[in-house]
Residue frames relative to the residue before (quaternion, step in Angstrom):
aa qw qx qy qz dx dy dz
V 1.0000 0.0000 0.0000 0.0000 0.00 0.00 0.00
Q 0.0084 -0.7851 0.6192 -0.0126 3.61 -0.93 0.82
L 0.1614 -0.7579 0.6274 0.0768 3.49 -1.07 0.93
V 0.0539 -0.8232 0.5652 -0.0025 3.55 -0.83 0.97
E 0.2233 -0.7940 0.5546 0.1103 3.55 -0.61 1.16
S 0.0057 0.7792 -0.6268 -0.0039 3.49 -1.31 0.53
G 0.6143 0.5896 -0.3865 0.3544 3.54 -1.21 0.38
G 0.5255 0.6540 -0.4158 0.3510 3.51 1.20 -0.19
G 0.1896 0.7827 -0.5688 0.1669 3.50 -1.29 0.35
L 0.6137 -0.5390 0.4241 0.3911 3.50 -1.32 -0.42
V 0.0371 0.7941 -0.6041 0.0548 3.61 -0.77 0.92
Q 0.4886 -0.6811 0.4763 0.2655 3.51 -1.06 0.80
P 0.6382 -0.5326 0.3805 0.4053 3.57 -1.05 0.50
G 0.7771 0.2640 -0.2256 0.5250 3.57 -0.85 0.98
G 0.5761 0.6005 -0.3786 0.4052 3.53 1.26 -0.14
S 0.4601 -0.6744 0.5283 0.2331 3.53 -1.42 0.05
L 0.0377 0.7766 -0.6250 0.0692 3.55 -1.06 0.66
G 0.1622 -0.7955 0.5768 0.0906 3.50 -1.14 0.77
L 0.2023 -0.7514 0.6184 0.1099 3.55 -1.02 0.80
S 0.0421 -0.7751 0.6263 0.0721 3.50 -1.30 0.53
C 0.2082 -0.7603 0.6124 0.0603 3.45 -1.22 0.69
V 0.0424 -0.7941 0.6058 -0.0263 3.60 -0.72 1.15
T 0.2424 -0.7749 0.5774 0.0863 3.40 -1.00 1.03
S 0.1076 -0.7529 0.6465 0.0608 3.50 -1.30 0.77
G 0.7586 0.4131 -0.2515 0.4366 3.55 -1.08 0.48
S 0.6570 0.4689 -0.3517 0.4742 3.65 1.15 0.01
K 0.2261 -0.7722 0.5861 0.0955 3.46 -1.22 0.84
F 0.7461 0.3061 -0.2444 0.5385 3.57 1.21 0.20
M 0.5682 -0.6270 0.4162 0.3328 3.50 -1.11 0.58
F 0.4386 -0.7308 0.4547 0.2585 3.59 -0.75 0.97
D 0.5534 -0.6002 0.4427 0.3708 3.56 -0.94 0.67
V 0.8093 0.0263 0.0773 0.5817 3.60 0.66 -1.13
M 0.0236 -0.7579 0.6505 0.0440 3.51 -1.19 0.78
G 0.0378 0.8514 -0.5193 0.0634 3.53 -0.90 0.61
W 0.3613 -0.6924 0.5787 0.2349 3.51 -1.36 0.12
Y 0.0662 -0.7660 0.6391 0.0203 3.47 -0.93 0.98
R 0.0994 -0.8099 0.5696 0.0990 3.63 -1.18 0.19
Q 0.1485 -0.7904 0.5926 0.0449 3.46 -1.17 0.59
A 0.1698 -0.7976 0.5740 0.0743 3.51 -0.52 1.22
P 0.7034 -0.4579 0.3271 0.4343 3.67 -1.15 0.48
G 0.8427 0.1534 -0.0951 0.5072 3.60 -0.82 0.83
K 0.6815 0.4784 -0.2893 0.4722 3.63 1.17 -0.02
E 0.5388 -0.5804 0.4798 0.3776 3.56 -1.25 0.29
R 0.5775 -0.5526 0.4642 0.3817 3.57 -1.31 0.31
E 0.0544 -0.8195 0.5704 0.0084 3.60 -0.89 0.81
M 0.5719 -0.5987 0.4551 0.3277 3.50 -1.24 0.55
V 0.1881 -0.7665 0.5995 0.1331 3.62 -0.90 0.77
A 0.7674 -0.1989 0.1861 0.5804 3.56 0.66 -0.94
T 0.0560 -0.7664 0.6375 0.0555 3.58 -1.20 0.58
I 0.1200 -0.7592 0.6364 0.0648 3.49 -1.38 0.46
T 0.3090 -0.7802 0.5200 0.1594 3.59 -0.85 0.95
R 0.7300 -0.3963 0.3267 0.4509 3.50 -1.29 0.09
G 0.7495 0.3851 -0.2135 0.4942 3.50 1.06 -0.76
A 0.5936 -0.6306 0.3460 0.3609 3.53 1.28 0.51
N 0.4565 0.6496 -0.5033 0.3410 3.65 1.11 0.42
R 0.2370 -0.8155 0.5257 0.0484 3.53 -0.78 1.13
D 0.0746 -0.7726 0.6302 0.0175 3.41 -1.21 0.72
Y 0.0879 -0.8125 0.5763 0.0078 3.57 -0.91 0.94
A 0.5052 -0.5798 0.5435 0.3364 3.49 -1.34 0.56
D 0.6331 -0.5719 0.3795 0.3580 3.54 -1.07 0.88
S 0.6652 0.5649 -0.2770 0.4021 3.50 1.08 -1.01
V 0.7747 0.3076 -0.1733 0.5245 3.66 1.18 -0.44
R 0.4690 0.6939 -0.4572 0.2991 3.55 1.21 -0.15
G 0.7390 0.3284 -0.2783 0.5182 3.58 -0.80 1.07
R 0.7452 0.3940 -0.1871 0.5044 3.61 1.27 -0.56
F 0.7577 0.2587 -0.1280 0.5853 3.51 1.20 -0.77
T 0.1046 -0.7574 0.6424 0.0520 3.46 -1.35 0.67
I 0.2035 -0.7698 0.5997 0.0802 3.38 -1.02 1.10
S 0.0488 0.8151 -0.5727 0.0726 3.59 -0.99 0.77
R 0.4625 -0.6577 0.5273 0.2748 3.54 -1.16 0.64
G 0.3665 -0.7112 0.5382 0.2651 3.60 -0.95 0.63
N 0.6765 -0.5029 0.3576 0.4019 3.50 -1.39 0.03
A 0.6463 0.4934 -0.3160 0.4888 3.52 1.15 -0.63
L 0.6367 -0.5380 0.3855 0.3956 3.54 -1.18 0.61
N 0.8846 -0.0008 -0.0208 0.4659 3.55 -1.07 0.99
T 0.4268 0.5934 -0.5314 0.4281 3.51 0.85 1.15
V 0.0157 0.7870 -0.6167 0.0087 3.57 -1.11 0.73
H 0.2488 -0.7935 0.5493 0.0819 3.39 -1.23 0.76
L 0.1279 -0.7741 0.6091 0.1157 3.60 -1.11 0.36
Q 0.1432 -0.7668 0.6229 0.0590 3.52 -0.57 1.16
M 0.1177 -0.8079 0.5775 -0.0048 3.59 -0.60 1.19
N 0.0101 0.7886 -0.6135 0.0400 3.57 -0.50 1.09
G 0.8121 0.2943 -0.2027 0.4613 3.57 -1.32 0.31
R 0.1624 0.8540 -0.4933 0.0307 3.52 1.04 0.61
K 0.2277 -0.7472 0.6160 0.1021 3.49 -1.30 0.72
A 0.6645 -0.5167 0.3699 0.3932 3.44 -1.22 0.37
E 0.6567 0.5228 -0.2817 0.4649 3.57 1.12 -0.75
D 0.5562 0.5812 -0.4074 0.4323 3.59 1.26 0.05
T 0.4818 0.6935 -0.4257 0.3251 3.55 1.28 -0.21
A 0.3327 0.7152 -0.5398 0.2940 3.51 -0.63 1.07
V 0.5124 -0.5572 0.5354 0.3746 3.43 -1.54 -0.11
Y 0.2365 -0.8009 0.5424 0.0920 3.51 -0.62 1.08
F 0.0905 -0.8037 0.5880 0.0102 3.67 -0.76 1.00
C 0.3175 -0.6995 0.6139 0.1819 3.40 -1.25 0.86
K 0.0708 -0.8064 0.5871 -0.0032 3.56 -1.10 0.84
S 0.0581 -0.7650 0.6360 0.0830 3.55 -1.02 0.57
S 0.0519 0.7921 -0.6042 0.0699 3.57 -1.03 0.69
G 0.3122 0.7466 -0.5617 0.1724 3.45 -1.39 0.40
T 0.4753 -0.6325 0.5159 0.3283 3.57 -1.21 -0.46
Y 0.0360 0.7857 -0.6152 0.0544 3.49 -0.96 0.99
A 0.8380 -0.0280 -0.0038 0.5449 3.47 -0.75 1.07
K 0.6609 -0.5554 0.2305 0.4490 3.47 1.11 1.04
Y 0.5695 0.5278 -0.3831 0.5003 3.68 1.25 0.36
Q 0.3371 -0.7015 0.6011 0.1815 3.48 -0.98 0.96
Y 0.0592 -0.7836 0.6184 -0.0074 3.51 -1.12 0.90
E 0.0003 0.7577 -0.6523 0.0174 3.42 -1.32 0.53
Y 0.0023 0.8003 -0.5979 0.0451 3.54 -0.83 1.11
W 0.1266 -0.8087 0.5713 0.0594 3.45 -1.09 0.81
G 0.4318 -0.6427 0.5599 0.2950 3.53 -1.17 0.61
Q 0.6431 -0.5284 0.4128 0.3699 3.52 -1.54 0.06
G 0.5374 -0.6325 0.4187 0.3686 3.52 1.11 -0.44
T 0.1093 -0.7745 0.6210 0.0510 3.46 -1.25 0.60
Q 0.4231 -0.7542 0.4507 0.2216 3.50 -0.75 1.02
V 0.0348 -0.7815 0.6227 0.0175 3.65 -0.86 0.86
T 0.0341 -0.8217 0.5680 -0.0310 3.48 -0.70 1.13
V 0.1567 -0.7823 0.5980 0.0764 3.59 -0.70 1.08
A 0.2776 0.7318 -0.5749 0.2386 3.62 -0.58 1.17
S 0.4112 -0.6933 0.5331 0.2569 3.50 -1.23 0.49
């Protein structure tokens, strides 16, 4: 299973940017997909997650500014980021997790850099 993120780049403060995560090699729907980020010198943190039933959860720091959604294709997920702030600068990772046939799984993408600067 491979997760590939896209859409990172440079955005000005207050601007908008969208990220996408596409999965290959999976034949079942992941229980949970999400976005995490890691800023320089900081630990990786959850940004947003979405379950198979479309239940969403957001970090307090992004709630109201970011929106996570599942794509039409199997196991794709998007993150729309509005009102960007300098503290949103980080490498953003896509993650999938859950249980399948009694086995727990967790997959990560390689990450995409997002930089907020004027």
